[in-house]
C-alpha positions as a printed NumPy array, in Angstrom:
array([[ 45.302, -53.923, -83.614],
       [ 44.543, -50.736, -81.689],
       [ 41.003, -50.036, -80.539],
       [ 39.231, -47.332, -82.547],
       [ 36.133, -45.175, -82.341],
       [ 33.136, -47.401, -83.028],
       [ 34.746, -50.511, -81.532],
       [ 33.348, -52.365, -78.527],
       [ 35.734, -52.62 , -75.59 ],
       [ 37.275, -56.08 , -75.236],
       [ 36.189, -58.314, -72.378],
       [ 38.833, -58.402, -69.654],
       [ 39.019, -58.284, -65.88 ],
       [ 40.17 , -55.205, -63.998],
       [ 40.564, -54.854, -60.23 ],
       [ 39.153, -52.164, -57.969],
       [ 40.308, -51.519, -54.413],
       [ 37.438, -51.559, -51.916],
       [ 37.179, -51.407, -48.135],
       [ 36.773, -55.207, -48.229],
       [ 39.857, -55.732, -50.4  ],
       [ 40.403, -56.109, -54.147],
       [ 37.241, -56.611, -56.229],
       [ 37.357, -58.258, -59.657],
       [ 35.564, -56.073, -62.236],
       [ 34.272, -57.588, -65.465],
       [ 34.804, -54.958, -68.149],
       [ 31.597, -55.893, -69.989],
       [ 29.498, -55.418, -66.873],
       [ 31.297, -52.21 , -65.892],
       [ 31.009, -50.412, -69.24 ],
       [ 27.622, -51.706, -70.471],
       [ 24.607, -49.431, -70.228],
       [ 26.479, -46.319, -69.142],
       [ 28.505, -43.411, -70.479],
       [ 31.977, -43.49 , -68.947],
       [ 34.981, -41.22 , -69.309],
       [ 38.032, -43.479, -69.11 ],
       [ 41.583, -42.253, -68.952],
       [ 44.798, -44.227, -68.651],
       [ 48.126, -43.296, -67.191],
       [ 51.495, -45.051, -67.493],
       [ 51.859, -45.235, -63.714],
       [ 50.287, -44.073, -60.487],
       [ 52.5  , -41.721, -58.473],
       [ 54.573, -40.793, -61.538],
       [ 55.169, -37.048, -62.153],
       [ 52.848, -36.144, -65.046],
       [ 50.206, -38.614, -63.92 ],
       [ 50.111, -37.242, -60.361],
       [ 50.761, -33.571, -61.041],
       [ 48.635, -32.996, -64.141],
       [ 46.587, -35.911, -65.452],
       [ 44.691, -37.13 , -62.369],
       [ 44.222, -33.645, -60.834],
       [ 42.591, -32.415, -64.047],
       [ 39.953, -35.146, -63.904],
       [ 39.352, -34.562, -60.194],
       [ 38.906, -30.839, -60.879],
       [ 36.645, -31.357, -63.914],
       [ 34.561, -34.259, -62.55 ],
       [ 31.406, -32.162, -62.104],
       [ 31.77 , -30.574, -65.545],
       [ 32.145, -33.999, -67.169],
       [ 29.082, -35.28 , -65.338],
       [ 27.137, -32.197, -66.416],
       [ 27.877, -33.262, -70.022],
       [ 26.312, -36.691, -69.487],
       [ 29.238, -38.741, -68.202],
       [ 27.926, -41.112, -65.541],
       [ 31.282, -42.255, -64.179],
       [ 34.93 , -41.289, -64.523],
       [ 37.436, -44.127, -64.379],
       [ 41.204, -44.31 , -64.481],
       [ 43.258, -47.346, -65.387],
       [ 46.941, -48.019, -64.988],
       [ 49.26 , -51.012, -64.982],
       [ 49.521, -50.987, -61.195],
       [ 47.906, -53.195, -58.571],
       [ 44.643, -52.276, -56.835],
       [ 46.419, -51.341, -53.592],
       [ 48.621, -48.801, -55.38 ],
       [ 45.632, -47.4  , -57.278],
       [ 43.66 , -47.084, -54.021],
       [ 46.548, -45.344, -52.26 ],
       [ 47.009, -43.012, -55.239],
       [ 43.32 , -42.049, -55.125],
       [ 43.568, -41.338, -51.388],
       [ 46.771, -39.331, -51.758],
       [ 45.136, -37.149, -54.413],
       [ 41.641, -36.694, -52.957],
       [ 40.287, -38.527, -56.001],
       [ 37.123, -40.08 , -54.569],
       [ 35.243, -38.939, -57.701],
       [ 37.417, -41.214, -59.861],
       [ 36.977, -44.994, -60.022],
       [ 40.44 , -46.539, -60.032],
       [ 40.727, -49.702, -62.113],
       [ 43.957, -51.641, -61.735],
       [ 45.315, -53.452, -64.796],
       [ 48.17 , -55.144, -62.956],
       [ 49.203, -57.514, -65.755],
       [ 48.471, -55.041, -68.59 ],
       [ 45.759, -57.371, -69.939],
       [ 43.369, -54.494, -70.63 ],
       [ 46.084, -52.311, -72.19 ],
       [ 47.136, -55.207, -74.464],
       [ 43.536, -56.017, -75.41 ],
       [ 43.096, -52.38 , -76.465],
       [ 46.387, -52.412, -78.374],
       [ 47.504, -49.475, -76.221],
       [ 50.365, -51.043, -74.304],
       [ 53.914, -49.717, -74.394],
       [ 57.236, -51.138, -73.341],
       [ 58.789, -48.983, -70.618],
       [ 61.48 , -51.512, -69.729],
       [ 64.238, -49.006, -70.4  ],
       [ 62.856, -47.009, -67.469],
       [ 62.537, -50.106, -65.279],
       [ 58.738, -50.066, -65.524],
       [ 58.032, -53.031, -67.835],
       [ 54.887, -53.086, -69.943],
       [ 52.599, -50.136, -69.25 ],
       [ 49.57 , -48.468, -70.763],
       [ 49.917, -45.573, -73.134],
       [ 48.403, -42.305, -71.92 ],
       [ 44.929, -41.811, -73.396],
       [ 41.379, -40.674, -72.734],
       [ 38.18 , -42.037, -74.203],
       [ 34.449, -41.872, -73.889],
       [ 32.77 , -45.261, -73.727],
       [ 29.019, -45.305, -74.304],
       [ 27.321, -48.631, -73.569],
       [ 30.601, -50.464, -74.1  ],
       [ 31.423, -48.747, -77.402],
       [ 34.246, -46.234, -77.846],
       [ 32.762, -42.951, -79.09 ],
       [ 35.848, -40.772, -78.567],
       [ 39.515, -41.733, -78.283],
       [ 42.62 , -39.584, -77.933],
       [ 46.019, -41.24 , -77.495],
       [ 49.066, -39.201, -76.552],
       [ 52.315, -39.31 , -78.449],
       [ 55.414, -40.383, -76.492],
       [ 56.203, -37.956, -73.676],
       [ 53.18 , -35.743, -74.428],
       [ 50.25 , -34.592, -72.331],
       [ 47.682, -32.712, -74.401],
       [ 44.826, -34.713, -75.891],
       [ 44.203, -37.013, -72.911],
       [ 43.525, -34.174, -70.485],
       [ 40.169, -33.591, -68.831],
       [ 39.915, -30.213, -70.566],
       [ 40.429, -31.774, -74.003],
       [ 37.927, -34.542, -73.258],
       [ 35.353, -31.961, -72.139],
       [ 35.784, -30.253, -75.498],
       [ 34.874, -33.471, -77.325],
       [ 31.558, -33.89 , -75.498]])
């Protein structure tokens, strides 16, 4: 079953790269009590993700925060070291990178996809959502090969 507006995010563990190494992040603790813009990409350092998706959220970070978003987070089925390097390579300090290395979060949301034919295994679909106190209040999932409704601009329009 795919997560929907009005649903509470499932409890899983994500990983964040820190100066002291990988840090386990409990999804309940991370999303509770705050309004978070969360977007997911199929893979760090991939063309659309690096050239359009992440840069849009970096560029629009202040505008999202002006609309009440307390934190902007990105998840991908990559490890924390890759996510940390991707943030550094893209000047994305305003974005919290949450690694979903085993696709546990993507599966729990029902938003995983099989990219084995591209040699990438199980990945997350491309999406953007607003999570308010652990509850999904806005969700836009892209169709295969598309990049429209998960953009920072589109998400700003929903707030």
